[in-house]
N, C-alpha and C positions, 0 to 999 in steps of 0.2 A: 787647868792651865799649869804647866810645869816650867819653871825657870831655874836653870842650873847656873852656877858661877864657877869659873875656873879658879885655880889657886891664885894666878896673877891678878885676875879681876877682883877677887876678894881682898887681896892685899891693897890694891890701889883704891878701892872704894872706902876701905877703912881709913886710909890716909886722907882722903878727901872729906870724909865725914868728921874725922878728928874729934869725936865726942859731941858734935853739934846735934841738938835735939830737932826732931822733925820726922816726917814721913817720907820714905823713898817711893817715888812714883815712876812707873814706866809710862811716859806721856807720848801719845801720838799727836804731835803738834802740827796743826794745819795753818797757823797764823802766817800770813804772807805767801801761802802756797797757791792761792787762787781756787782750790778745789779740795774737798775732803779726801779724795782718793790720791792726792799728791802730797800727803803729809809725810812727816819724818819722825822717827822715834827718838826719844831723848830720856835721860835719867834726870828727874827733878827731885830736889829735896824741898819739901813744902811744910808750912806750919800746920795746915789743916787738910783733911781729905774732903773731897766733894761727896755729895749725897749719892751720886751714881757710881762712885768708885767701888771696886771689889778687891778684897784682900787675897793675895796669893802668897803662900809660904815658900820661902827659898832657903838655901843653905846659909845665907847671911841674915836672915830675918824676913819679915813681911815686906812685900812690895804691893803697891796699889796700882790698879789698871782701870781705865775708863770703860765701863760696861759697853757703851755705844761704839767703842773703837776696837773691840775684841776681834771683829771680823777682819781687821788688817793685820792681825798677829797670828802666829802659829800656835798650836796646842802645846808644843814642846820647843823651848828655845834655850839658848845658852848665851851668857854674857862672858866675853873674854876681854883681855886687855893686850893691846899690841904696843910693846915698848918702842918699836921703830916709828910708829905713827903717834905715839904718846896719846893713845885714844882707846876707849872701850869699843867693843864690837858686839853687835847682836846678830846671832846666827841660828840657823836650824840645821838639821842633818842634811838638808837639800840645798840651802842657799844662805848667803849673807844678806840679812835684812837691812843692816846699817853698818858699814865698815868704819864709820866715825861717829859712834854713839856718844853724844855730848853729855856732860854732867853739869847741871846748873843748880846752884844754891838759891832757891826762891824764898828762903826763910827771912824773917825780919832781922835775925841775928846772923851776920856773915863773918 
């Protein structure tokens, strides 16, 4: 799995992290979606990684992914940031997987 970050996305994630300790996770969130195939990706900052999470190295450091949800992701992805939408974007060379990739601080210290 390869995840690249654009310069704009790297700058914005560093602002959001602002030295907060935790693990960055690309979460395939299915809560409230009704079905696992209707999930949506999001960036989560968490205190702990889950047993099934796998580590992927990126240009900003490690990101963790849920092994069971890899089927919904592409082998090569890019995280970008759109200032117009004030939002991250997750895309591949063929499509935009999530034009409004949210960032959620799920750590105990916020």
